[in-house]
Residue, then its C-alpha position, 0 to 999 in steps of 0.5 A: m243474452t246481452h247479461l251473458r255476453q256481459r258475463a262472459i267479458r267479465w270473465a275474459g277480463i278476470a282471466g286476462l289479469l291473471g295471466i299478465l300477473v303469472l307472467g310478471g311473476c315469472a320473468t321476476k323469477s328468471a330474471m333473478v336466476t339469471t342474474s344470481g348464475a350469470e358470470p360477472s361481465s367485464s365492467a363488473v371485474q373492471t369495478k371489483a374492489k382490490p382484495g385486502p391484505e389477507a387474501m394476497t396473503q392466502t392466494s400469494p405463492y411467496p411467504g409475506g405476501s411479496e413477489g419473489l426476488k427477481g435476479f435471484s434463483k431458488t436454485p442457484a448454481e454451486e460458486q466456483v472458489t478458487q485457490p489464490g495462487p502464492m504470493v510474488v514479493a519482489k526481493a530488494e536487493q540489499p545494498e552492501s554492508q558498510a563492514h564488507k565495503a570497508s573490508e575491500v578498501a583496507t585490503r588496498p594500503l592507501a599511501e602515506i603522506y610525509f611532511a617536512f621536518d617541523r611542518w605541517a604543510l602538504s608537499a605537492e606529492g603530499k597532495k598527489n597522493l592523497a588525490d589517489n586516495a580519495d579515487l579510492l575512499k569515493q567508491h567506498a563512502g561509507a568507509k570510516v577513515v582514521i587518519e594518525g598523525y606522527c613526527d620524529e624523535r626530536g622535541s618534546r612528546e608533548y610538542n610532537l603531540v600537537l604537531g602531529e595532530k595539526r599534520a592529520q587535521e591538515t590531511m583531513h582539510y584537504l581530503d574534505s576539499l577533494g569531495i571526500k564525504n566518508p567518516v573521518k576521524v584524527i589521531s596525534y601519536g606524536k613521536e611514539r610508534q616510530v617505524c624506523t629507529e635510525h637516527d639520521e634524516s633518512c629515518y627521521w624523514k619517514n617517521r614524519r607522516a600521516h598514516m591514513v587507516v581504514e575501520k574493519g565493522k565488526 
């Protein structure tokens, strides 16, 4: 009787040991299946290594592995180009030509300057006439002026050429004192080109003069 009880206990222990082994193997298999098929936890996602350049190249929608440029559209609207308006150039006012000024002043005769016999000093009347001429010349500062010196028929040709030049020079100097800046040329004709050929003082007086001419531009 005692022998049978001991044998039953032995078989019960063996059965329990086998059950424990079987249960342990099933648990291990279940754990393996669960581990391999389960979704990765959040911690696993966080600690997952970043993909390398090859993975970025395969998954990126932009060629070259870089993101699309910000602020640029793949289908930009057509740019509207407008035709620029005509260039407006301000036309500078052209000054009057020197030739026109000279022509204008030449239409108004300048007063003659008369001298005493064998003298080249200016008289009071001569200075007054030069002041009138200066007023006109100041309005046409670019006009070129020629002052011609003359004498009456008495005396030698050479003497009268020198006297005529002195009369023209004196006239030029007085114009300069009046502020005339026009280009001035002086020439002497002596007793040549007489305006009066009578042999008396009234005719001689007309020939002792300084004649002013405005050169016309070409």
